[in-house]
C-alpha positions, 0 to 999 in steps of 0.5 A: 339430246334433251333429257327427261326423268325416266319414262313411266310404263302404262299398265295395259291391263285395264278394264273395258270400261276405262277404254274410252275412245278419244274420237267418239263423234263418229260411230265405230266400225270394223275395218280391213288391214293389210299386212306384208310378211317378210318371211312369206309371199303373202299379203295378209288380210285381218279385220280390226273390229269395232272394239279393236279386237282382230280377226284373221281373214285367211280366205282373202289372203293372197300370194304376191310371188316373193317376200313382201315389204314396204306398202303404200295405199291409194285410198281413193282409187282403192290400190295398194303398192307393195314391195316384193323383193326387187319388184312393186306389185299393184294390188286392187281392193274391191268394195269390200276390201278384198285384194286381187293382183293387178300386175308388177313393175319389175326390177326397180331395186327393192324399195324400202319405202313407198309413197303415193303422191300428187293426187295418187298419180305418182309413186315415189319410192326410196331405195335404201341400198341404192341411195336413190329415189325414184317415181313412177306413173301410177295412173294407168295399169302396171307396169308403171312407167318410170319417170325419174331416178335420182341419187340421194345421200346415204341410206334414204329410209323414207319419202313422205309428202309434207306441206306444198307437196314436197317430198321429205327424205330422212337418211339414216347413215347420211344423218340428214333429212332432205326435201325435194319439190315434186312436179305434177310430171313426177319429177323430183328436184332437191330444195334443201336439207337439215343435218341430224344431231351427230350420230342420230340416224334420222329414220322416219318422219311424219307431219302433224295434220293441218300444221306447220309441225314435223317430227323425225324419229331417230334410229340410233339415238332412241329419240324423236326431234320436233321441227318447225316447217317454214313457208318455203318447206325448210325445217327448223329443229326445235327439240329432241326428246328420248323415246325410252325410259332413262333407266333402261338398262339394255344397249340394243334399242333402235327406233323405227316408225312414228305416226301422229293421230288424225286429230294431230293431238298425239304421237307414237314412236316404236322401240325395237329392243325396249319393245314398246311404243313411245307416247306423246301428246302434241301441244298447241306450238307443236311441242311434245310431252311424254306420256310414257311407254307401253309394251309391245310384241317383240321387235315392233317395226311398222305400225299404223293408226286407224283413220278414225284415231281409235286404234293403233295396230303394231306388227311384232317383227320378231314373233309374228304377231299383231297387237292392237291398242285403243287410244284413250282420251288422254292419248295413252294407249291400252292393249286390246288384242293380239293375233298371229299373222306369220313370220316377219310381219313388216308393213300394216296398212289399216283401210 
């Protein structure tokens, strides 16, 4: 793994005058966020206001009948797909964003990740405990018919759409990232794989928009690896950089989630144990440059970047709080607000 000097921590206590957005082209507006809570049955709704502050919308919360986990958002058809125990629950959002239960697809096997693909006609899911991928037809009302179940390497932790509509799947214990073609009929076919560096545990992955660069966050190695994506979908690893400072004395950190801003300029990754977000700029050739870390709530598992690129919202799995950050012009983050949402928040989706 490449080494860098101790990563500086960005001070989150800055004046409002310094909170300059990196995306000022369009006027800011409030958005609704949807939060799954692993210790409860609720899908929580929180308003992310135009200034980055947050407001609970408890009147919109709905009970999904079990422990909620992974979520995927079909933005055009206005549907959320939520892993609830062994089932996948389909939720409809009205024009105002209020959720309502459409139905359930039962006994799929406790999905760890859900991905809406093929123009929102197919849902691809990864099953950490089953070492399997599945696809479902989501063109109609639930229950959604299973199209395929396919074995994979050990512990697939994500299934994400990449260039050429391929599905990429990092495997934590299998220590490999595989990629698959996906047909319009929802059929997955293995195409290739790239082994991780020894023992790193590839967990989540993201593609820089409108580019040939991909980034994998490594759960066990406290690092993120950058890759070039070839025309045939093959990954070539370029470099691996740490996500925590070199002087961190703890030995209990694991990485979780990774996202890129919509303009493709900045990347963020979550550190559980160090309890921070690692911040990076992305160069013209896809290279990463560390911008330091910023403290988060306890155990930041999943997070999301707002579609306008102005804000990042992190769920603290360990203490039940959300924290919002504003993206500054240089890609660093500053804390704006925090709000309690209930025990064990898992996923955050910003509309």
